C-alpha positions as CSV (number, residue, x, y, z in Angstrom):
1,M,46.8,40.6,-3.1
2,R,44.4,39.2,-5.7
3,T,45.7,37.2,-8.6
4,P,44.6,38.0,-12.2
5,H,42.6,34.7,-12.3
6,T,40.9,35.6,-9.0
7,S,39.8,38.9,-10.3
8,A,38.3,37.4,-13.5
9,A,36.5,34.8,-11.4
10,V,35.0,37.5,-9.2
11,L,33.8,39.4,-12.2
12,L,32.2,36.2,-13.7
13,A,30.5,35.3,-10.4
14,A,29.2,38.9,-10.0
15,S,27.7,38.8,-13.5
16,L,26.0,35.4,-13.0
17,A,24.6,36.6,-9.6
18,L,23.1,39.7,-11.2
19,A,21.6,37.6,-14.0
20,G,20.1,35.2,-11.5
21,C,18.6,38.0,-9.4
22,G,17.0,39.5,-12.5
23,G,15.5,36.1,-13.5
24,A,14.2,35.6,-10.0
25,A,12.6,39.1,-10.0
26,D,11.0,38.4,-13.4
27,S,9.6,35.0,-12.3
28,G,8.3,36.6,-9.1
29,A,6.5,39.3,-11.0
30,S,5.1,36.7,-13.3
31,A,3.8,34.6,-10.4
32,D,2.0,37.6,-8.9
33,H,0.1,38.1,-12.1
34,G,-0.7,34.4,-12.6
35,G,2.2,34.0,-15.0
36,K,0.7,36.6,-17.5
37,G,0.6,40.3,-17.7
38,P,-2.5,42.3,-18.6
39,A,-1.7,42.3,-22.2
40,A,-1.1,38.6,-22.3
41,R,-4.3,37.9,-20.3
42,E,-6.3,39.9,-22.7
43,A,-4.7,38.2,-25.7
44,A,-5.4,34.8,-24.3
45,T,-8.9,35.3,-22.9
46,G,-10.3,38.2,-25.1
47,P,-11.0,41.8,-24.3
48,G,-14.1,41.1,-22.2
49,W,-12.4,39.0,-19.5
50,A,-12.9,40.1,-15.9
51,P,-10.8,38.9,-12.9
52,P,-12.5,36.7,-10.2
53,T,-14.3,38.5,-7.4
54,A,-13.6,38.2,-3.7
55,A,-16.8,36.1,-3.3
56,G,-15.3,33.4,-5.6
57,G,-16.1,32.3,-9.0
58,G,-14.0,32.4,-12.2
59,G,-13.6,35.2,-14.6
60,T,-16.7,36.0,-16.6
61,P,-17.2,38.1,-19.7
62,A,-17.8,41.7,-18.9
63,A,-20.4,42.1,-21.6
64,P,-22.6,39.6,-23.5
65,G,-21.3,38.6,-26.9
66,A,-17.7,38.9,-26.0
67,P,-15.3,36.9,-28.3
68,A,-14.3,33.5,-27.2
69,S,-10.7,32.7,-26.0
70,R,-8.2,32.1,-28.7
71,K,-6.9,28.6,-29.2
72,P,-3.2,28.0,-28.4
73,A,-1.0,27.8,-31.5
74,V,0.1,24.3,-32.5
75,A,3.9,23.9,-32.5
76,P,5.3,23.0,-35.9
77,Q,6.4,19.4,-36.4
78,H,9.9,18.7,-37.8
79,V,10.3,15.4,-39.7
80,V,13.4,14.0,-41.5
81,R,12.2,11.8,-44.4
82,T,14.5,9.4,-46.4
83,A,13.8,6.9,-49.1
84,E,15.7,4.4,-51.3
85,L,14.5,3.0,-54.6
86,S,16.1,0.2,-56.6
87,M,15.0,0.2,-60.3
88,E,15.7,-1.9,-63.4
89,V,15.5,0.3,-66.5
90,R,16.3,-0.3,-70.2
91,D,18.5,2.8,-70.5
92,V,20.3,4.2,-67.4
93,T,21.2,7.5,-69.2
94,A,17.5,8.2,-70.1
95,A,16.4,7.3,-66.6
96,L,18.9,9.7,-65.0
97,A,17.7,12.5,-67.3
98,G,14.1,11.8,-66.3
99,A,15.0,11.8,-62.6
100,R,16.8,15.1,-62.8
101,T,13.9,16.7,-64.6
102,A,11.4,15.4,-62.0
103,V,13.5,16.7,-59.1
104,E,14.2,20.1,-60.7
105,D,10.5,20.6,-61.5
106,A,9.7,20.0,-57.9
107,G,12.2,22.6,-56.7
108,G,14.9,20.1,-55.6
109,H,18.4,19.3,-56.7
110,V,20.9,16.4,-57.3
111,A,23.2,16.1,-54.3
112,D,25.4,13.2,-55.5
113,E,25.7,10.9,-58.5
114,S,27.9,7.9,-59.3
115,T,27.5,6.1,-62.7
116,R,29.7,3.3,-64.0
117,R,29.7,0.6,-66.6
118,V,29.7,-3.0,-65.2
119,D,30.6,-4.7,-68.4
120,D,30.1,-4.2,-72.2
121,E,26.4,-4.9,-71.9
122,R,25.0,-2.8,-69.0
123,M,25.5,0.3,-66.7
124,T,24.5,1.1,-63.1
125,S,24.1,4.4,-61.4
126,R,23.5,5.7,-57.9
127,I,22.0,9.2,-57.5
128,V,21.1,11.1,-54.4
129,L,18.2,13.6,-54.7
130,R,17.1,16.3,-52.3
131,V,13.4,17.0,-52.6
132,P,11.1,19.5,-50.8
133,Q,8.9,17.9,-48.3
134,A,5.7,19.1,-50.1
135,A,6.7,17.2,-53.3
136,Y,8.2,14.2,-51.6
137,D,5.3,11.7,-52.3
138,R,4.8,13.0,-55.9
139,V,8.4,12.6,-56.8
140,L,8.6,9.1,-55.4
141,R,5.6,8.1,-57.5
142,E,7.2,9.5,-60.7
143,L,10.5,7.8,-60.0
144,A,8.9,4.4,-59.2
145,G,7.0,4.6,-62.6
146,G,10.1,4.9,-64.6
147,G,11.0,1.2,-64.8
148,K,10.8,-2.1,-63.0
149,L,10.7,-1.6,-59.2
150,L,13.0,-4.0,-57.5
151,S,12.9,-2.7,-53.9
152,R,11.7,0.4,-52.0
153,T,12.4,1.5,-48.4
154,A,11.1,4.7,-46.7
155,D,11.6,6.2,-43.3
156,A,10.2,9.2,-41.4
157,R,11.9,10.4,-38.1
158,D,10.4,13.1,-35.9
159,V,13.2,15.4,-34.7
160,T,10.9,18.1,-33.2
161,D,12.3,17.6,-29.7
162,Q,15.9,17.9,-31.0
163,V,15.1,21.1,-32.9
164,V,13.5,22.7,-29.8
165,D,16.4,21.6,-27.6
166,V,19.0,23.1,-29.9
167,E,17.1,26.4,-30.2
168,S,17.0,26.6,-26.4
169,R,20.7,25.9,-26.0
170,I,21.5,28.5,-28.7
171,A,19.6,31.2,-26.8
172,S,21.3,30.3,-23.5
173,Q,24.8,30.3,-25.2
174,R,24.2,33.6,-26.8
175,A,23.2,35.1,-23.5
176,S,26.4,33.6,-22.0
177,V,28.6,35.1,-24.7
178,A,26.9,38.5,-24.2
179,R,27.7,38.4,-20.4
180,V,31.3,37.7,-21.1
181,R,31.5,40.6,-23.5
182,E,30.0,42.9,-20.9
183,L,32.7,41.8,-18.4
184,M,35.4,42.4,-21.0
185,D,34.1,46.0,-21.5
186,R,34.4,46.6,-17.8
187,A,37.7,44.9,-17.3
188,T,40.7,47.2,-16.6
189,R,43.6,44.9,-16.2
190,L,45.3,43.2,-19.1
191,S,45.4,39.9,-17.3
192,D,41.6,40.0,-16.8
193,V,41.1,40.8,-20.5
194,V,43.3,37.9,-21.5
195,T,41.4,35.5,-19.2
196,L,38.0,36.7,-20.4
197,E,39.1,36.4,-24.1
198,G,39.9,32.8,-23.6
199,E,36.5,32.2,-21.9
200,L,34.8,34.1,-24.8
201,S,36.6,32.0,-27.4
202,S,35.4,28.8,-25.7
203,R,31.8,29.9,-25.5
204,Q,31.8,31.3,-29.0
205,A,33.1,27.9,-30.3
206,A,30.2,26.2,-28.5
207,L,27.7,28.6,-30.0
208,E,29.0,28.0,-33.5
209,S,28.8,24.3,-33.0
210,L,25.1,24.6,-32.0
211,L,24.4,26.9,-34.9
212,A,25.9,24.2,-37.2
213,Q,23.6,21.6,-35.7
214,Q,20.6,23.9,-36.2
215,A,21.5,24.5,-39.9
216,S,21.9,20.7,-40.4
217,L,18.5,20.0,-38.8
218,K,16.9,22.8,-40.9
219,D,18.3,21.4,-44.1
220,R,17.3,17.8,-43.4
221,T,13.7,18.7,-42.4
222,A,13.2,21.1,-45.3
223,L,14.4,18.7,-48.0
224,A,13.8,14.9,-48.0
225,T,16.6,12.6,-49.3
226,V,15.9,10.1,-52.0
227,T,18.5,7.6,-53.1
228,L,17.9,6.1,-56.5
229,L,19.7,2.9,-57.7
230,L,19.5,2.2,-61.4
231,S,20.6,-0.9,-63.3
232,E,20.2,-2.3,-66.8
233,P,19.1,-5.9,-67.4
234,G,21.7,-6.6,-70.1
235,K,21.4,-6.6,-73.8
236,R,20.9,-10.4,-74.2
237,A,17.8,-10.3,-71.9
238,V,16.5,-7.3,-73.8
239,E,17.0,-9.0,-77.2
240,R,15.3,-12.2,-76.1
241,E,12.4,-10.2,-74.7
242,E,12.1,-8.3,-78.0
243,E,12.5,-11.3,-80.3
244,G,10.1,-13.5,-78.4
245,P,10.6,-17.2,-77.4
246,D,13.0,-19.4,-79.5
247,V,13.7,-23.2,-79.6
248,L,15.6,-23.2,-76.4
249,D,12.8,-21.3,-74.6
250,A,10.3,-23.8,-76.0
251,L,12.4,-26.8,-74.9
252,G,12.9,-25.3,-71.5
253,G,9.1,-24.7,-71.2
254,G,8.3,-28.3,-72.2
255,W,10.8,-29.7,-69.7
256,Q,9.3,-27.6,-67.0
257,A,5.8,-28.8,-67.9
258,L,7.0,-32.4,-67.8
259,V,8.7,-32.0,-64.4
260,T,5.5,-30.3,-63.1
261,T,3.3,-33.1,-64.4
262,A,5.5,-35.8,-63.0
263,T,5.5,-34.0,-59.6
264,W,1.7,-33.9,-59.5
265,V,1.4,-37.6,-60.6
266,G,3.8,-38.5,-57.8
267,I,1.7,-36.5,-55.3
268,A,-1.5,-38.3,-56.5
269,L,0.1,-41.7,-56.2
270,A,1.4,-40.9,-52.7
271,A,-2.1,-39.9,-51.7
272,L,-3.6,-43.2,-53.1
273,A,-0.9,-45.4,-51.5
274,P,-2.7,-45.9,-48.2
275,W,-5.9,-46.9,-49.9
276,A,-4.0,-49.3,-52.2
277,A,-2.3,-50.9,-49.2
278,V,-5.7,-51.4,-47.4
279,A,-7.2,-52.9,-50.6
280,L,-4.2,-55.2,-51.0
281,V,-4.6,-56.5,-47.4
282,G,-8.3,-57.1,-48.0
283,Y,-7.6,-59.0,-51.1
284,V,-5.0,-61.2,-49.4
285,V,-7.4,-62.0,-46.5
286,W,-10.2,-62.9,-48.9
287,R,-8.0,-64.9,-51.2
288,W,-6.2,-67.0,-48.6
289,L,-8.6,-67.1,-45.7
290,V,-12.2,-66.6,-46.7
291,R,-12.4,-68.2,-50.1
292,P,-11.0,-71.6,-49.1
293,R,-13.7,-72.0,-46.5
294,W,-16.6,-71.6,-48.9
295,P,-18.5,-74.9,-49.7
296,K,-17.5,-76.3,-53.1
297,R,-20.3,-77.2,-55.5
298,S,-20.4,-80.8,-56.8
299,G,-20.3,-81.5,-60.5
300,S,-23.8,-83.2,-60.5
301,D,-25.4,-80.2,-58.8
302,T,-23.8,-78.1,-61.4
303,A,-25.1,-80.3,-64.2
304,G,-28.6,-80.5,-62.8
305,T,-28.8,-76.8,-62.4
């Protein structure tokens, strides 16, 4: 006597066997026709294509002037782009408004924002922007021109293989779910129905997980992610920049010039030190060894001369 689980297993095995036979038959038929049916051959080679003859030779156009074969379609490329900009601006609030306007004009939106006051003098903000791929470069240029650029990083990652893999797994999982539903429609015992419902729930959950992955990939490839970090320099720095140099600035500049001059003088003296040492040795040799050996002139000779 068969158990309920045995009956469900037999039904599943029969369904898989039928699916395999159908796939084998389809592949055999495709192999007999070179992998393409008449309609596919005509679409790929043009309406004037003729099959090879028994004597050999490839297919030739049936009539002169037949259209050339169509080029294969290029598969779309899926790229995930991310960028991070760190900017120093005079007014964080105004810079945030400008960033929002630039992104909304490009068809994007603000995904996340965090603004806080560091102290009484300055504010910082971190804002995440989602930008369409077509406007990615233009928006980056506009954001970089809104203040003093401190740092910039950008990354582009090709996920085409991952997208194709997920699409293929979704198609297979949908076919699997459909087969289990067919078995449920043909099941007569309550125990078989319960077993198949558990199998259907498991496969449906796997399908939903794959669909979530597909949606995430579609979102990341359709919209680029730009993280913008904004900070203010502080009121003192801004006031000094607006007022111009003061006494302390002049004193600091003079001290810096003195240090620089002393450094260069030291470098020059260090460069002349070997030459001075050679000259000193030469003078010592001449003074204590060469000069004493020279003949001394007498006083009469000196007077006569």
